[in-house]
C-alpha positions as CSV (number, residue, x, y, z in Angstrom):
1,M,0.8,-10.4,-14.5
2,D,-2.2,-12.6,-15.4
3,G,-5.1,-11.1,-18.2
4,T,-6.9,-9.6,-15.0
5,D,-3.8,-8.2,-13.6
6,A,-2.2,-6.5,-17.0
7,A,-5.8,-4.7,-17.3
8,L,-5.1,-2.8,-14.4
9,V,-3.1,-0.4,-15.8
10,L,-5.6,1.0,-18.2
11,M,-7.9,2.4,-15.0
12,R,-5.1,4.6,-13.9
13,V,-6.5,8.3,-13.8
14,D,-4.4,10.8,-15.9
15,S,-4.9,14.1,-13.6
16,G,-2.9,14.8,-10.8
17,A,-4.4,14.4,-7.4
18,S,-3.9,17.7,-5.1
19,I,-3.4,16.9,-1.5
20,A,-4.2,18.9,1.6
21,E,-2.6,22.1,2.8
22,G,0.0,21.2,5.6
23,A,-0.9,21.0,9.1
24,G,1.5,23.5,10.9
25,M,4.1,21.7,13.4
26,S,5.4,18.1,13.0
27,T,4.2,15.9,15.4
28,F,6.6,13.1,14.3
29,E,9.0,11.8,16.7
30,A,11.2,9.4,15.6
31,S,10.7,6.0,17.4
32,G,13.7,3.8,15.6
33,V,11.2,1.5,14.0
34,I,11.0,0.8,10.0
35,T,8.7,-0.9,7.9
36,L,9.3,-2.5,4.6
37,T,6.9,-3.0,1.6
38,T,8.0,-4.3,-1.6
39,D,7.2,-6.5,-4.7
40,F,10.8,-8.1,-4.6
41,G,9.8,-11.3,-3.1
42,H,12.7,-13.6,-1.5
43,K,14.9,-14.1,-4.1
44,G,18.2,-13.0,-4.2
45,P,20.0,-10.2,-2.0
46,F,17.9,-7.2,-2.7
47,V,15.6,-7.3,0.8
48,A,18.9,-7.9,2.9
49,S,21.0,-5.0,1.1
50,M,18.5,-2.8,1.6
51,K,18.5,-4.2,5.2
52,G,22.0,-3.7,5.2
53,V,22.3,-0.2,4.6
54,M,19.5,1.1,7.0
55,V,21.4,-0.3,9.9
56,S,25.0,0.6,8.2
57,H,23.4,4.2,8.9
58,F,21.5,3.3,11.9
59,P,22.6,0.1,13.9
60,T,19.7,0.4,16.5
61,A,17.2,0.2,14.2
62,K,14.1,-2.1,14.5
63,V,13.5,-3.3,10.7
64,I,10.1,-4.9,10.4
65,D,8.9,-6.7,7.2
66,L,5.0,-5.6,6.5
67,T,5.3,-7.8,3.1
68,H,7.3,-8.6,0.0
69,E,4.9,-10.1,-1.7
70,I,3.3,-7.5,-3.4
71,L,2.1,-8.1,-7.1
72,E,5.3,-6.9,-9.2
73,H,4.9,-3.3,-10.7
74,W,1.5,-2.7,-8.9
75,P,1.7,-0.1,-6.4
76,A,-2.0,0.0,-5.6
77,E,-1.5,-3.3,-3.2
78,A,1.3,-1.6,-1.8
79,G,-0.5,1.6,-0.8
80,F,-3.7,-0.7,0.3
81,W,-1.7,-2.2,3.0
82,L,0.5,0.2,4.1
83,E,-3.0,2.7,4.7
84,R,-4.7,-0.5,6.8
85,S,-1.5,-1.7,8.6
86,Y,0.5,1.6,9.2
87,K,-1.5,2.3,12.6
88,Y,-0.5,-1.2,14.1
89,F,3.1,0.5,14.5
90,P,3.9,3.1,17.0
91,R,4.0,6.7,16.1
92,G,7.2,7.6,14.7
93,T,7.8,4.5,12.7
94,V,9.1,5.1,9.4
95,H,7.5,3.0,6.4
96,M,9.5,2.3,3.4
97,A,7.5,1.1,0.4
98,V,9.7,0.2,-2.8
99,V,7.0,-0.7,-5.5
100,D,8.9,1.3,-8.3
101,P,8.5,0.3,-12.0
102,G,9.7,3.8,-12.8
103,V,13.2,3.3,-10.7
104,G,15.5,5.0,-12.3
105,T,13.4,7.8,-14.1
106,S,12.8,11.3,-13.6
107,R,9.8,10.3,-11.0
108,H,9.6,11.8,-7.5
109,I,10.5,9.8,-4.6
110,L,8.1,11.1,-1.9
111,A,8.6,11.5,2.1
112,A,5.3,12.3,3.8
113,E,4.7,12.9,6.8
114,H,0.6,11.7,8.2
115,D,-0.5,10.9,11.5
116,G,2.4,10.9,13.5
117,H,4.2,8.2,10.9
118,V,6.6,8.9,7.9
119,F,6.3,7.4,4.4
120,I,8.9,6.9,1.9
121,A,7.6,6.0,-1.4
122,P,7.9,6.6,-5.3
123,D,5.5,9.1,-6.8
124,N,3.4,6.8,-8.6
125,G,0.0,6.4,-7.0
126,L,1.4,4.4,-4.2
127,L,0.5,6.7,-1.5
128,T,-2.2,8.8,-3.2
129,P,-5.8,7.6,-1.4
130,M,-4.0,7.7,2.1
131,L,-2.5,11.3,1.7
132,E,-5.7,12.9,-0.1
133,I,-7.7,12.6,3.3
134,G,-4.9,14.4,5.0
135,V,-1.4,14.7,5.1
136,D,0.8,17.0,7.4
137,R,3.7,17.6,4.7
138,V,4.8,15.7,1.5
139,H,8.3,16.2,-0.1
140,A,10.1,15.5,-3.1
141,I,13.7,13.9,-2.3
142,D,16.2,15.8,-3.9
143,I,19.6,13.8,-3.3
144,G,21.6,17.0,-4.3
145,R,20.4,18.3,-0.6
146,L,21.4,15.1,1.1
147,G,25.2,15.7,0.8
148,K,26.8,12.0,2.0
149,I,23.8,10.7,3.2
150,V,23.3,8.7,-0.6
151,P,25.9,7.9,-2.8
152,S,27.0,10.5,-5.2
153,A,26.1,8.1,-8.2
154,P,22.9,5.8,-7.4
155,S,22.1,3.0,-9.2
156,A,19.5,3.6,-11.9
157,T,18.0,0.3,-11.5
158,F,18.4,0.2,-7.3
159,H,17.0,3.2,-5.5
160,G,15.6,1.3,-2.7
161,R,19.2,0.2,-1.9
162,D,21.1,3.7,-2.8
163,I,18.3,6.5,-2.0
164,F,15.1,4.9,-0.2
165,A,17.0,2.8,2.4
166,P,19.8,5.7,4.0
167,V,17.1,8.3,3.7
168,T,14.7,6.2,5.7
169,A,17.5,5.3,8.3
170,E,18.3,8.9,8.6
171,I,14.7,9.9,9.3
172,A,14.1,6.9,11.6
173,A,17.1,8.0,13.5
174,G,16.1,11.4,14.0
175,R,18.7,13.2,12.3
176,L,16.6,13.9,9.2
177,R,13.3,15.6,8.9
178,V,10.8,15.3,6.0
179,E,11.0,18.9,4.9
180,Q,14.8,18.9,4.8
181,V,14.8,16.2,2.0
182,G,13.4,18.3,-0.7
183,P,11.0,20.7,-2.2
184,A,7.5,20.5,-1.2
185,V,5.1,18.3,-3.1
186,K,1.4,19.9,-3.8
187,E,-0.1,17.1,-6.6
188,L,0.6,13.5,-6.7
189,V,0.3,11.3,-9.4
190,P,-3.2,9.8,-8.9
191,S,-3.8,6.2,-7.8
192,W,-4.0,3.6,-10.4
193,V,-7.6,2.1,-9.5
194,E,-10.5,3.9,-8.8
195,P,-11.8,3.6,-5.4
196,A,-15.2,1.6,-4.3
197,E,-18.2,3.2,-4.7
198,V,-22.0,2.7,-3.6
199,V,-24.7,3.1,-6.8
200,G,-28.2,2.4,-5.8
201,D,-28.7,-0.8,-4.4
202,E,-25.0,-2.1,-4.9
203,V,-21.4,-1.0,-3.6
204,R,-18.8,-2.2,-6.4
205,G,-15.5,-2.6,-5.6
206,M,-12.5,-4.9,-7.1
207,V,-9.8,-7.6,-5.6
208,I,-7.4,-5.7,-4.4
209,A,-5.0,-8.2,-3.1
210,V,-4.9,-12.3,-2.7
211,D,-3.5,-14.0,0.5
212,N,-1.8,-17.4,1.1
213,F,-4.9,-19.2,1.9
214,G,-6.3,-17.7,-1.7
215,N,-8.9,-15.4,0.0
216,L,-9.8,-12.6,-2.1
217,I,-9.6,-9.4,-0.4
218,T,-11.4,-6.3,-1.8
219,N,-11.3,-2.7,-1.5
220,V,-14.7,-2.2,-0.2
221,G,-14.7,-0.9,3.0
222,A,-17.1,-2.1,5.9
223,E,-18.6,1.4,5.8
224,L,-19.9,1.1,2.7
225,I,-22.1,-1.8,3.4
226,E,-22.9,-1.5,7.0
227,A,-26.3,-0.2,6.3
228,F,-27.1,-3.8,4.5
229,E,-28.9,-5.8,7.2
230,Q,-28.6,-8.7,4.4
231,A,-26.3,-8.8,1.5
232,S,-24.9,-11.0,-1.2
233,V,-21.4,-10.6,-2.9
234,H,-20.9,-11.7,-6.8
235,V,-17.4,-12.3,-7.8
236,G,-15.9,-14.5,-11.2
237,G,-19.5,-15.9,-11.7
238,A,-20.3,-16.9,-7.7
239,D,-22.7,-15.4,-5.1
240,A,-21.6,-15.5,-1.8
241,P,-23.6,-14.9,1.6
242,L,-22.1,-12.2,3.6
243,L,-21.3,-13.8,6.9
244,R,-19.3,-13.4,10.3
245,T,-17.0,-15.9,9.9
246,Y,-15.0,-18.4,8.1
247,A,-16.8,-21.0,10.1
248,D,-20.3,-20.0,8.9
249,K,-20.1,-22.5,5.5
250,K,-19.2,-25.9,5.1
251,P,-15.8,-26.4,3.7
252,G,-15.8,-25.8,0.2
253,E,-18.9,-23.2,0.4
254,Y,-18.4,-19.3,-0.6
255,L,-18.8,-16.8,1.9
256,G,-18.4,-12.7,2.2
257,L,-16.9,-11.5,5.5
258,I,-15.6,-8.1,6.9
259,N,-12.2,-9.1,7.7
260,S,-9.9,-8.1,10.3
261,F,-8.8,-5.0,8.4
262,G,-11.9,-3.9,8.1
263,V,-12.5,-4.7,4.2
264,L,-14.7,-6.9,2.4
265,E,-13.1,-10.5,1.6
266,V,-14.3,-13.2,-0.3
267,A,-13.7,-17.0,0.7
268,R,-14.0,-20.4,0.5
269,A,-14.2,-22.2,3.6
270,E,-11.2,-24.4,3.7
271,K,-10.2,-24.0,0.1
272,S,-9.0,-21.3,-2.2
273,A,-11.3,-19.0,-3.4
274,A,-8.6,-17.7,-5.7
275,D,-7.9,-20.9,-7.6
276,D,-11.2,-22.2,-7.8
277,L,-12.8,-19.0,-9.5
278,G,-9.8,-18.3,-11.4
279,V,-9.7,-14.7,-10.6
280,S,-7.2,-12.3,-9.0
281,R,-6.5,-8.8,-8.7
282,G,-8.8,-6.8,-10.4
283,A,-11.4,-8.9,-10.4
284,P,-14.8,-6.6,-10.0
285,V,-16.7,-7.1,-6.9
286,T,-20.3,-6.4,-6.7
287,V,-22.4,-6.5,-3.1
288,R,-26.1,-6.1,-3.4
289,R,-28.4,-5.6,-0.9
290,K,-31.2,-8.5,-0.4
């Protein structure tokens, strides 16, 4: 992490986050589709090893990489993308996220059923923003209940391969239900970042991700600024008008826009906003009504 990224850990709330009560009968019907989200990158055999375990359990699984470029050790970005991407997959998809700086410790691994999908992730704030809104059921994986599904002595440093992957495959195959993996969970570890908020004529949020073009993707949802007929965006010492498309500015000029995932993005037309401004994840962003 750079200096901005390292400061993010100080924003974590210490108290537990409560989740909604279960919503009755399960609406999950396995489709055979699995998505993977990690901070592993593409060096070494780590992603492939997890896929190998999955197809060993479930040879016809359709395994799709969501992203393996999450900032190392920062669950908030993984949760952000999962919350905004899962709906583009068929109901019955199992979404496995391994951004797990606490691997090998006593932290829980969660299996959560939400909106006809299942999510497998560590209990480190990754899923909390989505599951606080409404969730059917959340259980903590207890490997003692899973028999031969997981190895008897899983690696202390690679739970993604030895626990996440086989459990994900069995749920995706329809042979294992969320409520069978272990005890129900009533409280989650809170998110590491605060949500964007409206303060008078301003909306305050932060950069949550940086894409391949150097665009700064924020946690400011379109619904927070939809009442602003005209607005300007301030980040990293730059002010940018809120416009509709990248082409609304000349090359090299800054602009804000609502991107395809329904959140505010700060761009530099045909250039990298992140490189020019020297900011990254965690940088504060303010939208002001004109």
